[in-house]
Steps between C-alpha positions, in 0.01 A plus 500: 500500500753373254231473232403866552863606475542308173187663356622844610842426343339410168287816507808714565688316228223580253499866607878525445462332161222740405706801618799375300289468185357852552855639551625335180200641308561852638871484414424384147230765457740776615818385328357358178385827338814682623715240331297539179535880520878469551529264204289737290722792605810312391374460143367858461754620242623169368608651165852607405617805306478403136484815285575557132602857403539655154585858399556586136445801270405712803665843501258724693699705758799264458856632465601211272365186336444198723431153368421261783348155458511276809269196520598443866552823693721399793366672813804553725346764728143602587376796704140494625335805651159472668398867503148431628216253437425663164850565357814289466819519295735221397838530326654190344866531393723260309808624686610577855471880557801485733723402209419806288797732454425788265232441236339162446555284189251432219417164657415642844132585538226563757136404458298756699150390600241722667156370594217720620142473621293817497147614586528364853593148391783293644757288319384143446555216251375589153584676175657848493509656154788725395394860583139381515395776738126475431466155656657616826762222478798584285868426453807669360807314372819663373855384427811685623782462247842654444349729230184608681156384611288277276123549522211307351381786279210474260319722250134544412350199326761264641410247773643580842802313627318255727564476873574258778313254718560475874474151647585608856589832663593575862726729699801272448426280198358538152476288186321506170532506122619776269340526157606820324558523126546797266595439140518772239862516378422763236418744782818588691294609802365147534733255328491150648476472879395177667506380862330165562514233768462431871651717774537455875649670804521328838624664815799342670353313798 
Protein backbone atom coordinates (compact mmCIF):
# COMPACT_ATOMS: atom_id res chain seq x y z
CA UNK A 1 0.00 0.00 0.00
CA UNK A 2 2.76 2.37 0.93
CA UNK A 3 4.64 1.47 -2.25
CA UNK A 4 1.59 2.34 -4.37
CA UNK A 5 1.21 5.65 -2.58
CA UNK A 6 4.88 6.51 -3.21
CA UNK A 7 4.50 5.66 -6.91
CA UNK A 8 1.34 7.78 -7.13
CA UNK A 9 3.15 10.64 -5.36
CA UNK A 10 6.00 10.53 -7.87
CA UNK A 11 3.54 10.49 -10.78
CA UNK A 12 1.72 13.53 -9.38
CA UNK A 13 5.04 15.25 -8.76
CA UNK A 14 6.01 14.73 -12.40
CA UNK A 15 2.62 16.06 -13.56
CA UNK A 16 3.05 19.22 -11.44
CA UNK A 17 6.57 19.66 -12.79
CA UNK A 18 5.33 19.24 -16.35
CA UNK A 19 2.47 21.71 -15.75
CA UNK A 20 4.92 24.21 -14.27
CA UNK A 21 7.20 23.93 -17.31
CA UNK A 22 4.22 24.39 -19.66
CA UNK A 23 3.07 27.46 -17.66
CA UNK A 24 6.54 29.03 -17.82
CA UNK A 25 6.67 28.40 -21.59
CA UNK A 26 3.22 29.97 -22.11
CA UNK A 27 4.14 33.01 -20.02
CA UNK A 28 7.37 33.49 -21.96
CA UNK A 29 5.59 33.02 -25.28
CA UNK A 30 2.95 35.63 -24.35
CA UNK A 31 5.15 38.19 -22.63
CA UNK A 32 8.31 37.90 -24.71
CA UNK A 33 7.00 39.43 -27.98
CA UNK A 34 5.03 42.08 -26.05
CA UNK A 35 8.19 43.14 -24.30
CA UNK A 36 10.00 43.31 -27.65
CA UNK A 37 7.14 45.37 -29.13
CA UNK A 38 7.24 47.76 -26.16
CA UNK A 39 11.00 48.16 -26.48
CA UNK A 40 10.61 48.74 -30.23
CA UNK A 41 7.91 51.35 -29.55
CA UNK A 42 10.20 53.20 -27.17
CA UNK A 43 12.88 53.70 -29.83
CA UNK A 44 10.48 54.69 -32.67
CA UNK A 45 11.54 58.33 -32.99
CA UNK A 46 14.92 58.19 -31.31
CA UNK A 47 16.20 61.27 -33.19
CA UNK A 48 16.29 64.84 -31.87
CA UNK A 49 15.49 68.11 -33.64
CA UNK A 50 18.69 69.13 -35.37
CA UNK A 51 17.89 71.55 -38.20
CA UNK A 52 20.05 74.08 -40.03
CA UNK A 53 18.21 77.04 -41.62
CA UNK A 54 19.50 79.69 -44.04
CA UNK A 55 17.66 82.55 -45.75
CA UNK A 56 19.58 85.06 -47.84
CA UNK A 57 18.96 87.20 -50.95
CA UNK A 58 15.29 86.17 -50.90
CA UNK A 59 12.90 89.08 -51.45
CA UNK A 60 9.81 87.53 -53.06
CA UNK A 61 6.67 88.84 -51.27
CA UNK A 62 8.84 90.06 -48.35
CA UNK A 63 8.34 93.50 -46.79
CA UNK A 64 12.05 93.85 -46.00
CA UNK A 65 15.37 92.05 -46.32
CA UNK A 66 15.98 89.12 -43.99
CA UNK A 67 19.36 87.48 -43.53
CA UNK A 68 19.09 84.42 -41.31
CA UNK A 69 21.77 81.77 -40.91
CA UNK A 70 21.27 79.34 -38.03
CA UNK A 71 23.19 76.02 -38.01
CA UNK A 72 21.14 74.79 -35.02
CA UNK A 73 17.50 75.90 -35.14
CA UNK A 74 16.35 75.68 -31.52
CA UNK A 75 12.87 74.12 -31.48
CA UNK A 76 11.11 75.59 -28.44
CA UNK A 77 7.54 74.73 -29.46
CA UNK A 78 6.00 72.20 -31.87
CA UNK A 79 2.38 71.83 -32.98
CA UNK A 80 1.35 68.58 -34.67
CA UNK A 81 -2.00 68.18 -36.40
CA UNK A 82 -3.15 64.76 -37.61
CA UNK A 83 -5.88 65.82 -40.05
CA UNK A 84 -6.47 62.29 -41.36
CA UNK A 85 -4.42 59.26 -42.44
CA UNK A 86 -3.33 61.06 -45.61
CA UNK A 87 -2.60 64.61 -44.38
CA UNK A 88 -0.66 66.04 -41.44
CA UNK A 89 0.80 69.42 -40.54
CA UNK A 90 3.67 70.24 -38.19
CA UNK A 91 4.85 73.67 -37.04
CA UNK A 92 8.25 73.98 -35.39
CA UNK A 93 8.98 77.33 -33.68
CA UNK A 94 12.17 78.65 -32.10
CA UNK A 95 10.17 80.69 -29.57
CA UNK A 96 7.23 80.25 -27.21
CA UNK A 97 4.08 81.67 -28.92
CA UNK A 98 2.76 82.75 -25.51
CA UNK A 99 5.60 85.24 -25.17
CA UNK A 100 4.81 87.14 -28.38
CA UNK A 101 3.62 90.68 -27.76
CA UNK A 102 3.13 92.64 -30.97
CA UNK A 103 5.21 91.57 -33.97
CA UNK A 104 7.93 88.96 -33.73
CA UNK A 105 11.66 89.71 -34.06
CA UNK A 106 13.94 88.82 -37.00
CA UNK A 107 15.23 85.82 -35.05
CA UNK A 108 11.79 84.33 -34.38
CA UNK A 109 10.70 81.86 -37.04
CA UNK A 110 8.31 78.98 -37.75
CA UNK A 111 9.07 76.01 -39.97
CA UNK A 112 5.74 74.88 -41.44
CA UNK A 113 5.63 71.30 -42.71
CA UNK A 114 2.73 69.73 -44.59
CA UNK A 115 2.82 66.12 -45.74
CA UNK A 116 0.23 64.57 -48.03
CA UNK A 117 -0.62 61.25 -49.63
CA UNK A 118 -3.01 61.31 -52.57
CA UNK A 119 -4.64 58.88 -55.01
CA UNK A 120 -6.07 56.80 -52.18
CA UNK A 121 -2.72 56.23 -50.47
CA UNK A 122 -2.05 56.63 -46.76
CA UNK A 123 0.88 58.30 -45.03
CA UNK A 124 3.76 55.91 -44.39
CA UNK A 125 7.56 56.05 -44.06
CA UNK A 126 9.23 57.16 -47.27
CA UNK A 127 10.25 60.14 -49.38
CA UNK A 128 7.89 63.06 -50.04
CA UNK A 129 9.15 65.48 -52.68
CA UNK A 130 8.41 69.20 -52.41
CA UNK A 131 5.18 69.83 -54.39
CA UNK A 132 5.72 66.51 -56.16
CA UNK A 133 2.02 66.01 -56.86
CA UNK A 134 2.47 63.45 -59.65
CA UNK A 135 3.86 60.77 -57.34
CA UNK A 136 0.87 61.01 -55.01
CA UNK A 137 3.19 61.66 -52.03
CA UNK A 138 4.23 65.26 -51.64
CA UNK A 139 5.31 67.83 -49.07
CA UNK A 140 5.24 71.57 -48.60
CA UNK A 141 7.64 73.50 -46.36
CA UNK A 142 7.53 77.24 -45.71
CA UNK A 143 9.08 79.61 -43.18
CA UNK A 144 7.08 82.26 -41.29
CA UNK A 145 9.26 85.31 -40.62
CA UNK A 146 8.75 88.85 -39.38
CA UNK A 147 8.87 90.11 -43.01
CA UNK A 148 6.65 87.49 -44.64
CA UNK A 149 6.52 83.87 -45.78
CA UNK A 150 9.55 82.22 -47.38
CA UNK A 151 8.81 79.59 -50.04
CA UNK A 152 11.07 77.18 -51.89
CA UNK A 153 10.46 78.73 -55.31
CA UNK A 154 12.12 77.56 -58.48
CA UNK A 155 12.14 78.47 -62.18
CA UNK A 156 12.21 76.40 -65.35
CA UNK A 157 15.50 74.59 -65.88
CA UNK A 158 16.38 74.70 -62.19
CA UNK A 159 16.27 71.53 -60.05
CA UNK A 160 13.42 71.41 -57.55
CA UNK A 161 14.08 72.14 -53.91
CA UNK A 162 14.17 68.54 -52.68
CA UNK A 163 11.81 67.19 -50.03
CA UNK A 164 11.69 65.25 -46.81
CA UNK A 165 11.86 61.65 -45.66
CA UNK A 166 9.49 60.26 -43.03
CA UNK A 167 10.98 57.66 -40.70
CA UNK A 168 7.79 57.20 -38.65
CA UNK A 169 4.32 58.76 -38.74
CA UNK A 170 1.35 58.16 -36.43
CA UNK A 171 -1.55 60.06 -34.90
CA UNK A 172 0.64 61.38 -32.07
CA UNK A 173 4.26 61.12 -33.20
CA UNK A 174 6.30 61.85 -36.30
CA UNK A 175 9.98 62.06 -37.20
CA UNK A 176 12.12 62.28 -40.30
CA UNK A 177 14.69 64.27 -42.23
CA UNK A 178 14.36 67.59 -44.06
CA UNK A 179 16.44 68.10 -47.18
CA UNK A 180 15.41 71.28 -49.00
CA UNK A 181 17.86 73.53 -50.82
CA UNK A 182 17.35 76.41 -53.26
CA UNK A 183 20.33 78.46 -54.34
CA UNK A 184 20.18 81.14 -57.00
CA UNK A 185 21.11 84.44 -55.33
CA UNK A 186 20.99 86.38 -58.60
CA UNK A 187 17.23 85.70 -58.74
CA UNK A 188 15.47 87.61 -55.96
CA UNK A 189 12.48 85.26 -56.17
CA UNK A 190 14.72 82.34 -55.19
CA UNK A 191 17.81 83.63 -53.41
CA UNK A 192 19.31 81.15 -50.95
CA UNK A 193 16.88 79.11 -48.85
CA UNK A 194 18.00 75.95 -47.06
CA UNK A 195 16.38 73.75 -44.41
CA UNK A 196 18.27 70.55 -43.59
CA UNK A 197 18.35 68.10 -40.71
CA UNK A 198 16.27 65.78 -38.55
CA UNK A 199 12.91 66.71 -37.03
CA UNK A 200 10.67 65.05 -34.46
CA UNK A 201 7.43 65.61 -32.57
CA UNK A 202 6.36 63.36 -29.70
CA UNK A 203 3.07 63.65 -27.88
CA UNK A 204 3.22 64.29 -24.16
CA UNK A 205 2.44 60.92 -22.57
